[in-house]
C-alpha positions, 0 to 999 in steps of 0.5 A: 831515779826515783826514789823507792818505796814499799811496805812490808807488812813485818812480823806477828803485829803486821807492823808495816815496815817502810822500805825506803831506797836509791836506783842510783847507788843501790842502796835502801834503808827500813822503818820499822822492820818488825819481823820475817827478817828473810822476807825483808832479805828477799825483798831488798834482794830483788829489788837489786839494794843492799840495806845500811840504816835502820831508823825507827819510827820507836822502839816496842819488841813488835817494832825491832823484831827484825833487826838485830837478824839484819844487823848480822845479815847485812851490817846494817846500823840501827838508829832510835831516839835517844829515849827508846833504848831501855825498849829496846834492851827491855825487847824481850821481857815485854814480847814474853809478856805478850806469848812471843817470841823475841830473838837477840836484843840488836844493838843501838850504833846511833840516837838522833834528836828531834828537829836532826836531818838524817842523810842517806844516798837520795833521801833525807829525813826529817826527825819530829819528836811526837811522845806520847804513845812513848817518851822516844817516839818519832815520825819520818818525813821525807818528800814523799810522806811520812811514816807515824809509827803508832802516834797515829793511825787512820782515825785512830791513835797510838795506845798510850795504856803501856809503861811510859805512854801519855795520852794527854802528851801524845794528843798534843804532839799530834795537833803540833806535830803533826797536824800543823802540816799540809792537809796532803802530807801522806802518813804512812802509821805503823800498823793499818791503811796509808792515810794523811794529815787532813783527813786526820784533820777533819774526820779521825775522832779521837783528835775533835772532841 
């Protein structure tokens, strides 16, 4: 049976949460649930899927806003790169700075590193470390595409003016870790429309200076 893949827009900053489900055993993971936990739970119920894991591309508050509520509701595990642990802890303060609410700080159950293959029922995620937007930012690739978080957008790149951001490092990450992939690899950004490697290689103005 084919993997279920849906994009659910979540939270006040409209984060693209990737829902990946295995119809064979009825389990699912979420990538970057930025908010709207009840909306995500309702969609999982509609698909008859049980949430087992949340795996994040990075830990800015707008990408982890629903994690704690989903953990409480389902008992799911939360995985993130170790260099994002401080951002998880600081999420309430960062949200408050932007005048946005934030609930409890989520519990980190496991960290992962560059090159790891994260195995789930019917799904393998390859971890590709792409620092620059945040120190522990990663892309998460599976057979149907890649969640690129806020590393890369359609026609743009992630911001680097937040603490821990580094523009030169981000550009290097994109050139060395993303643009080396095949043109047809689908890229699912943390915000905005879907793109692919070839389109960004040819047309992204931030990558062709």
